[in-house]
C-alpha positions as CSV (number, residue, x, y, z in Angstrom):
1,X,155.6,39.7,19.2
2,X,154.6,37.3,22.0
3,X,152.0,34.9,21.6
4,X,149.2,36.0,23.8
5,X,148.8,33.6,27.4
6,X,145.6,31.7,27.7
7,X,143.9,32.1,31.1
8,X,144.5,29.3,33.6
9,X,141.5,27.9,35.8
10,X,141.4,27.4,39.7
11,X,141.5,23.7,40.9
12,X,138.8,23.1,43.1
13,X,138.5,19.4,43.8
14,X,135.2,17.8,43.7
15,X,135.3,14.3,44.4
16,X,132.5,11.7,43.5
17,X,132.7,8.2,44.4
18,X,130.6,5.4,42.2
19,X,130.7,1.6,41.8
20,X,134.2,2.1,43.6
21,X,136.1,4.4,41.6
22,X,136.8,7.7,43.0
23,X,136.4,10.4,40.3
24,X,138.5,13.8,41.0
25,X,136.7,16.5,39.1
26,X,138.6,20.1,39.2
27,X,137.0,22.5,37.8
28,X,133.2,21.5,38.6
29,X,133.0,25.1,40.4
30,X,132.7,26.3,36.3
31,X,129.0,25.3,36.6
32,X,128.5,28.4,39.2
33,X,126.8,30.9,36.4
34,X,126.1,33.8,38.9
35,X,129.3,33.2,40.5
36,X,131.5,36.4,39.5
37,X,134.5,34.1,39.5
38,X,133.1,32.1,36.2
39,X,131.8,35.6,34.4
40,X,135.4,36.3,34.7
41,X,137.3,33.2,33.6
42,X,134.9,33.1,30.5
43,X,135.3,36.5,29.5
44,X,139.3,35.8,30.1
45,X,139.1,33.5,27.4
46,X,137.2,35.6,25.0
47,X,139.6,38.5,25.5
48,X,142.2,35.5,24.5
49,X,140.4,34.0,21.4
50,X,140.0,37.3,20.2
51,X,143.8,39.1,20.9
52,X,145.2,35.4,19.6
53,X,143.0,35.6,16.4
54,X,143.5,39.7,15.8
55,X,146.3,39.4,13.1
56,X,143.5,37.6,11.0
57,X,140.2,40.3,12.1
58,X,140.9,42.1,8.5
59,X,140.6,38.2,6.5
60,X,138.0,37.9,8.8
61,X,135.6,40.5,8.3
62,X,136.7,40.0,3.9
63,X,135.2,36.8,4.8
64,X,132.2,37.8,6.4
65,X,132.2,40.5,3.0
66,X,131.8,37.7,0.7
67,X,129.6,35.6,2.2
68,X,127.3,37.9,2.6
69,X,127.9,39.7,-0.8
70,X,126.1,35.6,-1.8
71,X,122.6,36.2,0.1
72,X,119.9,37.9,-1.4
73,X,118.8,40.2,1.8
74,X,115.2,41.7,0.8
75,X,113.8,37.4,-0.1
76,X,110.5,35.7,0.4
77,X,109.7,32.2,0.9
78,X,107.3,30.1,-1.3
79,X,103.6,31.1,-0.4
80,X,101.9,28.2,1.1
81,X,97.9,27.7,1.2
82,X,96.1,27.8,4.9
83,X,92.7,28.1,4.9
84,X,92.1,30.6,2.3
85,X,95.2,32.5,3.2
86,X,98.7,32.4,1.6
87,X,101.4,32.5,4.3
88,X,104.9,33.3,3.8
89,X,107.8,34.9,5.2
90,X,110.3,37.6,3.9
91,X,113.5,39.1,5.2
92,X,114.8,43.0,4.8
93,X,118.2,44.1,4.3
94,X,119.7,44.8,7.2
95,X,117.0,43.2,9.2
96,X,118.6,40.4,11.6
97,X,114.9,38.2,11.6
98,X,112.3,37.4,8.8
99,X,109.1,38.9,9.4
100,X,106.0,36.8,8.6
101,X,102.7,37.5,6.3
102,X,99.9,36.5,4.4
103,X,97.8,37.6,1.8
104,X,93.9,36.3,0.2
105,X,95.6,36.4,-3.1
106,X,98.9,36.9,-4.7
107,X,97.7,40.6,-5.7
108,X,96.8,41.7,-2.6
109,X,97.9,43.9,0.0
110,X,99.9,41.9,3.2
111,X,99.3,41.4,6.4
112,X,101.9,41.3,8.9
113,X,101.0,38.3,11.3
114,X,104.6,38.5,13.1
115,X,107.6,40.9,13.0
116,X,110.5,39.2,14.7
117,X,112.2,42.3,14.4
118,X,110.1,44.3,16.2
119,X,110.0,41.5,19.1
120,X,113.5,41.3,19.0
121,X,114.6,44.9,19.6
122,X,116.1,45.4,23.5
123,X,117.0,42.0,22.9
124,X,120.2,40.0,22.2
125,X,118.8,36.8,21.1
126,X,115.3,35.8,19.7
127,X,113.8,32.5,18.8
128,X,109.8,31.5,17.4
129,X,108.8,28.7,18.9
130,X,104.8,27.7,18.4
131,X,102.7,29.3,15.2
132,X,99.8,28.7,14.6
133,X,96.8,29.8,13.4
134,X,93.7,28.8,14.0
135,X,91.1,27.5,11.9
136,X,88.9,30.8,11.1
137,X,92.2,32.6,10.5
138,X,91.8,35.2,13.2
139,X,93.9,34.2,16.4
140,X,97.5,33.5,16.1
141,X,98.9,31.3,19.4
142,X,103.4,32.2,18.8
143,X,105.6,31.6,21.4
144,X,109.7,32.9,21.9
145,X,112.2,32.6,23.7
146,X,114.6,35.7,24.3
147,X,116.9,34.1,26.2
148,X,118.6,31.2,24.2
149,X,117.9,28.6,26.8
150,X,115.0,27.3,25.4
151,X,112.3,29.5,28.1
152,X,109.1,29.8,25.6
153,X,106.3,32.1,26.9
154,X,103.0,31.7,24.5
155,X,100.9,34.7,23.4
156,X,98.0,35.2,21.5
157,X,97.2,38.0,19.1
158,X,94.2,38.8,17.1
159,X,95.1,39.2,13.1
160,X,92.4,41.5,12.5
161,X,93.1,44.3,15.2
162,X,96.6,43.4,15.7
163,X,96.3,43.4,19.3
164,X,97.3,41.0,21.7
165,X,94.9,38.9,23.7
166,X,95.8,38.6,27.1
167,X,97.3,35.4,27.6
168,X,100.8,34.6,28.8
169,X,101.2,31.1,29.0
170,X,105.1,30.3,30.7
171,X,107.7,27.1,29.7
172,X,105.4,26.1,26.7
173,X,106.3,23.9,24.2
174,X,103.9,22.8,21.8
175,X,100.3,24.1,20.9
176,X,97.1,23.3,18.9
177,X,93.9,24.9,18.2
178,X,90.3,22.8,18.4
179,X,87.8,23.2,15.6
180,X,86.5,26.1,17.5
181,X,88.8,28.5,17.5
182,X,88.6,29.8,20.7
183,X,90.3,27.0,22.8
184,X,93.5,26.1,22.7
185,X,95.4,22.9,24.1
186,X,99.3,23.4,25.2
187,X,102.0,21.5,26.5
188,X,104.5,22.8,29.0
189,X,107.5,21.9,30.4
190,X,109.1,21.0,34.2
191,X,111.7,22.5,35.8
192,X,114.1,20.0,34.3
193,X,113.1,21.6,30.1
194,X,110.8,18.0,29.9
195,X,107.5,18.7,28.5
196,X,104.9,17.3,30.5
197,X,101.5,18.5,31.4
198,X,98.7,19.1,28.8
199,X,96.5,21.9,29.3
200,X,92.8,22.9,27.9
201,X,92.2,26.7,27.6
202,X,89.2,28.9,26.5
203,X,89.9,32.3,25.1
204,X,89.7,35.3,27.3
205,X,89.6,32.8,30.3
206,X,92.3,33.5,33.3
207,X,95.3,31.2,32.4
208,X,94.4,29.7,36.3
209,X,91.1,28.6,35.5
210,X,92.8,26.2,32.5
211,X,91.8,22.5,32.5
212,X,94.8,20.4,33.8
213,X,94.2,16.9,30.8
214,X,96.9,14.8,31.2
215,X,100.7,14.6,33.3
216,X,103.6,12.3,31.7
217,X,105.0,11.1,34.7
218,X,107.8,9.2,33.6
219,X,111.2,11.2,33.5
220,X,112.0,9.4,29.6
221,X,109.3,10.6,27.9
222,X,108.3,13.8,26.7
223,X,104.5,15.0,25.9
224,X,103.8,17.1,23.0
225,X,100.7,18.1,21.8
226,X,99.3,18.4,17.6
227,X,96.8,18.8,14.9
228,X,96.3,16.4,12.0
229,X,96.6,17.6,8.6
230,X,92.7,16.9,7.9
231,X,91.9,19.1,10.9
232,X,89.4,16.7,11.8
233,X,91.1,15.7,15.0
234,X,93.9,16.4,17.7
235,X,97.0,14.5,18.6
236,X,98.7,14.5,22.2
237,X,101.5,11.9,22.2
238,X,104.3,10.7,24.7
239,X,107.8,9.7,23.5
240,X,110.8,8.2,24.5
241,X,114.1,7.4,22.3
242,X,112.6,4.2,22.2
243,X,108.7,3.7,23.2
244,X,106.0,6.2,21.9
245,X,101.7,6.2,23.2
246,X,99.6,8.0,21.6
247,X,95.8,9.6,22.1
248,X,93.2,11.2,19.9
249,X,90.4,13.6,20.3
250,X,87.8,14.4,17.7
251,X,89.0,18.8,16.8
252,X,85.2,19.8,16.7
253,X,84.8,18.2,20.8
254,X,87.4,20.0,22.4
255,X,85.8,19.0,26.3
256,X,85.4,15.5,25.2
257,X,87.6,12.7,26.9
258,X,90.6,11.2,24.8
259,X,91.1,8.3,23.4
260,X,94.1,5.6,24.0
261,X,95.2,4.7,20.8
262,X,97.9,1.9,21.7
263,X,99.7,1.2,24.9
264,X,103.1,2.0,25.2
265,X,105.3,-1.4,25.2
266,X,109.0,-1.1,25.9
267,X,110.9,-0.5,22.0
268,X,107.2,-0.1,19.9
269,X,107.5,3.2,18.3
270,X,105.2,4.4,16.1
271,X,103.6,7.5,14.7
272,X,99.8,8.2,13.4
273,X,98.0,10.3,11.3
274,X,94.3,10.9,9.8
275,X,93.3,10.1,6.7
276,X,90.1,8.7,4.2
277,X,89.8,4.8,4.1
278,X,87.2,2.8,1.7
279,X,85.4,2.5,4.9
280,X,85.8,5.3,6.4
281,X,88.0,7.2,8.8
282,X,91.0,5.8,9.3
283,X,94.8,5.9,11.4
284,X,97.4,5.6,9.1
285,X,100.1,3.9,11.7
286,X,103.9,4.1,11.0
287,X,105.0,1.1,13.9
288,X,108.0,-0.6,14.2
289,X,106.2,-3.5,16.7
290,X,107.4,-7.0,16.8
291,X,111.4,-6.0,16.7
292,X,110.6,-4.4,12.9
293,X,112.6,-1.8,13.4
294,X,112.8,-0.1,10.1
295,X,109.2,0.1,10.2
296,X,106.1,-0.9,8.1
297,X,103.0,1.6,7.0
298,X,99.5,-0.2,8.3
299,X,95.8,1.5,8.2
300,X,93.4,0.5,11.5
301,X,89.8,2.1,12.0
302,X,89.4,4.9,14.0
303,X,87.0,3.0,16.8
304,X,89.3,-0.2,16.7
305,X,93.1,0.7,16.7
306,X,94.1,-2.3,17.5
307,X,97.1,-4.7,15.9
308,X,94.3,-7.2,15.1
309,X,92.6,-4.8,13.0
310,X,95.5,-3.5,10.9
311,X,95.9,-3.6,7.4
312,X,99.0,-3.5,6.5
313,X,100.1,-1.1,3.7
314,X,103.9,-1.1,3.2
315,X,105.5,-4.2,4.7
316,X,109.0,-3.9,6.7
317,X,112.5,-3.9,4.6
318,X,115.8,-4.7,6.5
319,X,117.0,-2.5,4.0
320,X,114.9,0.3,3.8
321,X,114.1,2.7,6.7
322,X,110.5,4.0,6.5
323,X,110.8,7.7,8.0
324,X,108.0,9.4,7.8
325,X,104.4,9.6,5.8
326,X,102.3,12.4,5.3
327,X,98.6,11.6,4.6
328,X,96.5,14.1,1.9
329,X,92.8,13.1,1.0
330,X,93.3,11.3,-2.8
331,X,96.7,10.4,-1.8
332,X,100.0,10.0,0.7
333,X,103.3,10.5,0.3
334,X,106.0,8.3,2.6
335,X,110.1,9.0,3.1
336,X,111.9,5.9,2.5
337,X,115.9,6.4,3.3
338,X,117.5,3.1,1.1
339,X,121.8,2.7,0.8
340,X,121.9,6.6,2.7
341,X,119.4,8.3,0.2
342,X,115.7,9.6,0.8
343,X,113.6,8.5,-1.8
344,X,109.8,9.6,-1.6
345,X,106.9,6.6,-3.1
346,X,104.1,8.5,-3.7
347,X,100.5,6.7,-3.5
348,X,97.7,7.5,-5.3
349,X,94.6,6.5,-3.5
350,X,92.1,6.8,-6.4
351,X,93.7,4.6,-8.4
352,X,96.1,2.9,-6.1
353,X,98.7,2.7,-8.4
354,X,102.3,3.9,-6.2
355,X,105.5,5.2,-7.9
356,X,109.1,6.7,-6.7
357,X,110.5,10.0,-7.2
358,X,113.7,9.8,-8.5
359,X,116.8,12.8,-7.9
360,X,119.7,12.7,-10.1
361,X,122.2,13.6,-7.9
362,X,124.9,10.9,-5.6
363,X,124.4,13.0,-2.7
364,X,121.1,15.1,-1.8
365,X,118.7,15.9,0.9
366,X,114.6,16.0,0.3
367,X,112.3,17.1,3.0
368,X,108.7,18.2,2.9
369,X,108.0,21.7,3.2
370,X,104.7,23.1,4.1
371,X,102.0,20.6,3.0
372,X,99.2,22.3,5.2
373,X,96.2,21.7,3.2
374,X,94.7,18.2,3.7
375,X,92.9,18.2,0.2
376,X,95.7,19.8,-1.5
377,X,96.1,17.9,-5.4
378,X,100.5,18.8,-5.1
379,X,103.0,17.6,-2.8
380,X,105.5,20.2,-2.0
381,X,109.2,19.2,-1.1
382,X,112.6,21.1,-0.7
383,X,115.5,19.4,-2.4
384,X,118.9,20.4,-2.1
385,X,122.6,19.1,-2.2
386,X,125.7,20.1,-2.2
387,X,126.5,22.0,-5.3
388,X,122.1,22.5,-5.6
389,X,120.8,25.8,-3.9
390,X,117.8,24.8,-1.8
391,X,114.7,24.7,-4.1
392,X,111.3,24.6,-3.5
393,X,109.4,21.8,-6.0
394,X,105.3,21.0,-6.5
395,X,105.0,17.7,-7.3
396,X,101.7,17.0,-9.4
397,X,100.4,13.5,-8.4
398,X,97.9,12.8,-11.1
399,X,100.0,14.4,-13.9
400,X,103.3,12.8,-11.7
401,X,104.8,16.5,-12.9
402,X,107.8,18.7,-10.7
403,X,107.3,22.1,-10.9
404,X,110.4,24.2,-9.6
405,X,108.8,27.3,-7.8
406,X,111.8,28.8,-6.5
407,X,115.2,27.8,-6.1
408,X,117.5,29.6,-3.2
409,X,119.7,32.5,-5.0
410,X,123.3,32.9,-4.9
411,X,124.2,36.0,-6.0
412,X,128.1,36.5,-7.6
413,X,127.9,34.0,-10.3
414,X,127.8,31.0,-9.0
415,X,127.5,28.0,-11.3
416,X,127.5,24.6,-10.0
417,X,129.4,23.3,-12.4
418,X,132.5,24.2,-10.7
419,X,131.8,21.8,-8.5
420,X,131.8,18.5,-7.9
421,X,129.9,15.8,-5.5
422,X,130.5,12.2,-5.0
423,X,130.2,9.4,-2.2
424,X,131.9,6.6,-1.1
425,X,132.7,4.1,1.3
426,X,135.2,3.4,4.3
427,X,135.8,0.3,5.5
428,X,135.3,0.2,9.5
429,X,137.6,-2.1,11.5
430,X,134.6,-5.1,11.7
431,X,134.1,-4.6,8.1
432,X,131.6,-1.9,8.0
433,X,130.3,0.0,4.7
434,X,130.7,3.6,6.1
435,X,129.1,6.1,3.6
436,X,131.0,9.5,3.5
437,X,129.5,12.8,1.4
438,X,132.0,14.7,-0.3
439,X,132.6,17.9,-2.4
440,X,134.9,20.3,-4.0
441,X,135.6,22.3,-6.6
442,X,136.2,21.1,-10.2
443,X,139.7,20.6,-10.7
444,X,140.8,20.7,-7.4
445,X,143.7,18.3,-7.6
446,X,143.4,14.4,-5.7
447,X,147.1,14.3,-5.1
448,X,147.3,14.3,-1.0
449,X,147.9,17.9,-1.4
450,X,144.8,19.4,-1.4
451,X,142.9,20.4,2.0
452,X,139.8,19.2,3.8
453,X,137.4,20.0,6.5
454,X,135.4,16.2,7.8
455,X,132.3,17.3,9.8
456,X,130.1,14.0,11.4
457,X,127.2,13.4,14.4
458,X,126.5,9.8,14.8
459,X,123.6,10.1,17.3
460,X,119.7,9.8,18.1
461,X,119.5,8.4,14.4
462,X,119.3,11.2,12.9
463,X,120.7,11.1,9.5
464,X,123.2,13.9,8.6
465,X,121.9,16.1,6.0
466,X,123.7,16.4,2.6
467,X,122.5,20.4,2.2
468,X,123.8,23.1,0.3
469,X,125.6,26.2,1.7
470,X,126.5,29.4,-0.2
471,X,129.1,30.5,2.9
472,X,130.5,27.0,2.4
473,X,131.8,28.7,-0.8
474,X,134.5,30.2,0.5
475,X,135.8,26.9,1.5
476,X,135.6,25.5,-1.7
477,X,136.8,28.2,-4.2
478,X,139.9,28.6,-1.9
479,X,141.0,24.5,-2.5
480,X,139.2,23.4,0.9
481,X,137.0,19.8,0.3
482,X,134.4,19.3,2.5
483,X,133.2,15.8,3.6
484,X,130.6,13.7,5.6
485,X,131.4,10.9,7.6
486,X,127.9,9.4,7.7
487,X,128.6,7.2,10.9
488,X,127.1,4.8,13.0
489,X,124.3,5.8,16.0
490,X,122.6,8.4,13.1
491,X,120.1,6.8,10.9
492,X,121.4,7.1,7.6
493,X,121.1,3.2,7.1
494,X,118.1,2.5,9.2
495,X,117.5,2.0,13.0
496,X,120.1,-0.6,13.6
497,X,122.3,2.1,11.9
498,X,121.0,3.6,15.3
499,X,121.3,1.0,17.2
500,X,125.0,-0.1,16.1
501,X,126.2,3.5,17.7
502,X,124.3,3.6,20.7
503,X,124.5,2.5,24.3
504,X,126.9,-0.4,24.5
505,X,127.8,0.2,21.1
506,X,129.1,4.0,20.7
507,X,132.9,3.5,20.0
508,X,131.3,2.4,16.7
509,X,130.5,6.2,16.2
510,X,134.2,7.0,17.0
511,X,136.3,4.3,15.1
512,X,133.9,5.1,12.1
513,X,134.8,8.4,11.9
514,X,138.7,7.6,12.3
515,X,138.2,5.0,9.3
516,X,136.8,8.0,6.9
517,X,139.3,10.2,7.8
518,X,142.0,7.3,7.5
519,X,139.8,6.6,3.8
520,X,140.3,10.1,2.6
521,X,143.9,10.5,3.1
522,X,144.4,6.4,1.8
523,X,142.5,7.4,-1.4
524,X,144.3,11.0,-1.8
525,X,141.7,12.9,-1.2
526,X,143.9,15.0,1.4
527,X,146.5,14.5,3.5
528,X,146.8,14.0,7.9
529,X,148.7,17.5,8.2
530,X,145.8,19.4,5.7
531,X,142.7,17.7,7.4
532,X,140.3,19.5,9.9
533,X,137.9,17.7,11.8
534,X,134.6,19.1,13.3
535,X,131.7,18.3,15.2
536,X,128.3,19.8,17.4
537,X,126.9,18.9,20.2
538,X,127.2,15.6,19.7
539,X,129.3,15.6,17.3
540,X,131.3,17.5,20.0
541,X,131.2,14.5,21.5
542,X,132.2,12.7,18.6
543,X,135.2,15.3,18.1
544,X,135.9,15.1,21.5
545,X,136.4,11.0,21.6
546,X,138.5,11.0,18.5
547,X,141.1,13.3,19.6
548,X,141.9,11.0,22.7
549,X,141.7,7.8,20.2
550,X,143.6,9.7,17.6
551,X,145.4,12.9,18.2
552,X,147.2,12.5,15.3
553,X,144.1,12.3,12.8
554,X,144.5,15.8,12.1
555,X,146.0,19.4,12.1
556,X,143.5,21.0,13.8
557,X,139.7,20.7,15.2
558,X,136.1,22.7,15.9
559,X,133.8,21.5,18.5
560,X,130.8,23.4,18.4
561,X,128.7,23.0,21.9
562,X,130.4,19.9,22.7
563,X,128.9,17.4,25.0
564,X,132.2,16.0,26.3
565,X,131.3,15.7,29.5
566,X,129.7,12.1,29.5
567,X,129.7,10.8,33.0
568,X,129.1,14.1,35.1
569,X,126.1,15.3,33.0
570,X,124.4,11.6,33.0
571,X,125.2,11.6,36.4
572,X,122.9,14.9,37.3
573,X,119.4,13.6,36.8
574,X,118.7,17.4,37.4
575,X,120.3,19.0,33.8
576,X,117.6,18.8,31.3
577,X,117.9,15.8,28.9
578,X,119.7,13.1,31.2
579,X,117.1,11.2,32.3
580,X,115.6,11.0,28.9
581,X,118.6,10.4,27.1
582,X,119.7,7.1,29.2
583,X,118.0,5.4,26.4
584,X,120.9,7.1,24.0
585,X,123.9,6.9,26.0
586,X,122.9,4.7,29.0
587,X,122.8,5.6,32.7
588,X,126.2,5.4,34.8
589,X,124.8,4.6,38.1
590,X,124.3,1.3,36.3
591,X,127.9,-0.7,36.2
592,X,128.5,-2.0,33.0
593,X,126.9,1.2,31.2
594,X,129.4,3.6,33.2
595,X,132.5,0.9,32.8
596,X,131.8,1.6,29.1
597,X,131.3,5.1,29.2
598,X,134.8,5.7,31.1
599,X,135.9,4.1,27.8
600,X,135.1,7.4,25.5
601,X,134.0,10.0,27.8
602,X,136.4,13.1,26.6
603,X,136.5,14.8,29.7
604,X,137.7,11.4,31.5
605,X,140.0,10.0,29.0
606,X,142.1,14.0,28.5
607,X,145.8,12.9,29.2
608,X,149.1,13.5,28.2
609,X,149.2,14.1,24.3
610,X,150.3,16.5,21.6
611,X,146.7,17.4,20.2
612,X,145.9,19.5,16.9
613,X,145.2,22.7,17.4
614,X,141.9,23.7,18.2
615,X,138.8,26.0,18.2
616,X,135.8,25.3,20.9
617,X,132.1,27.2,20.8
618,X,129.7,27.8,23.7
619,X,126.9,29.9,24.4
620,X,126.1,30.5,28.3
621,X,122.1,29.9,28.0
622,X,122.2,26.8,26.5
623,X,120.3,24.3,27.9
624,X,121.5,21.5,25.9
625,X,124.5,21.1,26.2
626,X,125.6,23.1,29.5
627,X,128.4,25.7,29.0
628,X,130.6,24.3,31.5
629,X,131.5,21.2,30.0
630,X,133.5,22.8,27.2
631,X,134.8,24.9,29.7
632,X,135.8,22.3,32.0
633,X,137.1,20.3,29.2
634,X,139.8,23.8,27.5
635,X,140.6,23.6,31.2
636,X,141.5,20.7,31.6
637,X,143.2,20.0,28.1
638,X,145.1,23.0,28.5
639,X,147.1,21.3,31.9
640,X,147.9,17.9,29.8
641,X,148.5,18.7,26.4
642,X,152.2,18.0,26.1
643,X,151.9,19.9,22.1
644,X,152.5,23.6,22.4
645,X,149.3,24.2,19.4
646,X,147.0,26.9,20.5
647,X,143.3,26.0,21.9
648,X,141.0,28.8,21.2
649,X,137.6,29.1,23.3
650,X,134.9,31.1,22.0
651,X,131.4,31.5,24.8
652,X,128.6,33.4,23.4
653,X,127.3,35.4,26.4
654,X,123.7,35.9,25.0
655,X,122.5,33.0,22.9
656,X,121.7,29.1,23.5
657,X,122.4,25.7,21.9
658,X,122.4,27.3,18.0
659,X,124.4,30.2,18.4
660,X,123.5,34.0,17.4
661,X,120.0,33.8,16.3
662,X,119.9,36.9,13.6
663,X,121.1,36.2,10.2
664,X,124.1,38.6,10.2
665,X,125.5,37.9,14.4
666,X,125.2,34.0,13.0
667,X,127.0,35.0,9.7
668,X,129.9,36.6,11.8
669,X,129.7,33.5,13.5
670,X,130.7,31.4,10.5
671,X,133.0,33.9,9.2
672,X,135.0,33.8,12.5
673,X,135.3,30.0,12.1
674,X,136.0,29.9,8.4
675,X,138.4,32.0,9.0
676,X,140.9,29.9,11.7
677,X,140.3,27.0,9.5
678,X,141.7,28.8,6.7
679,X,144.4,30.2,8.5
680,X,145.0,26.9,10.4
681,X,145.5,25.3,6.5
682,X,147.7,28.4,5.4
683,X,144.2,29.7,3.0
684,X,143.8,33.0,4.4
685,X,144.0,35.0,1.4
């Protein structure tokens, strides 16, 4: 049976001249989302993808059923206390979305606060944004997006009657209640989807009469509003990728003037929470002022938070990143990252004693769960690893005891003893040690004969989390190992790890990934023809650049919503994220930045090479990486690819950056991807 023929995109040259260079883009016309020609081309790509993968449809369906069988479809989260209620969410078999609920005590009947399944009726997509309950427990402010384009509309619901209030707030990005339960602060976005204006609303009043409070005029900065855990203060913060500026307001005085904490200074990032010190109310400030890139922790009085009044609690350390701090009435918990792994430092404010919580596995992820109560005596956390399902614990601070509240069920006889997790290091070209986390089924031979899926990200200072996935067991149980390359540009080893993989150091991200892949081959975890590489969003940029640098690196590649048209996107300041991300990628209107981008931009550098087999995914309503980036990249790739391995391009015509929003739809997408990967590796059985 002949192989299906891929669609051919027409060429309509568009010329851009910059810094004396003439750039010709033959596929810029694919940006015209409303054009019948564009829709026809995208639908033709979907039809080609379906035809090409049709022989594996039965295996794909079997894989979906296998993955679904591991999930407890009727499940419930651990309830958390807030304002005299216990809040939780639950799922029901056959329903795509969670149902949000509350009850006064564990034995009382529940009240449904928000049923996302009911809201999603008639919509192919739904995403919940804000979810904030007023202090008196009566009002719920929430926001939803029905497109995938992050177009959130805000609503207010009366939880005593179930009725919606008349409020409709368009383009809302964040909300926070004042202490009177009648005043709502909110931030809205501009046309480039940048949160920029802060407003004050009085319940029941027309939105047109809301008080305009502040506008963030610098396009590098994004604005947000939130409430302190103590409930005493409201915060409004502007932040870029390198700089922060925060204001505060007593929550009991919603019409008072906002107070500036620290004015913005380039390269000074800080975060603030409210607590009680020996002398009264204080700010806890996590700051990297003075070039202390990994942050330190200080306190300052509310009425005078100048640096001259700071009292240092935790000093800066070159080898430890102070990632976050959670402040409570009697203790505070600091999230530190050392040698790529999170650890929790707990300080008892009564005794002044500090200690660390220890975790036993070589690679893991620990994060705060919902800790809504300031007076809490226990700290709620979420722990998981490649072999330990997501587990919610309460840590009793005074007794230093850890109590398991719930571990996500994995049905079908899952036994963690059947799997092995490791952390190794690869040597980059400049000698830098790059951490690599990996997991495989026990007994998998290390003889260069085992297939392996390698992923990476490396951007925005975000560490790649080592998390559990019951779906991933479908790979591991078929002998396919899984690994994460913790490349520079991420935050695994602190701010300098990020600095060494952004702006004019961006190429380190790609060479680190190549070094990780080479190390896995050299150490006989896999072989070149048994390796699949993958990445999404900025991780898609990573894979796109790597394929240009080393098209022989792997047997196949998966790119999800990939940021592959760096130069054209960063030249267009009308797009969401572009201006704000000048501090991550650079501004190509600056010649030095442009010349550097030219050396790695995946779209720009496509050329005649033998490329591996490739799967590309995108969504038409993605507002973070526009669908046309991968569409253009695929169209151009097909014209220059010297090999005969197919490129599969799938477009979700009703979703955004994260793909399908419903849990069953998302699982089907995962099944498609895994079926494709296993098919490429000859393990489709």
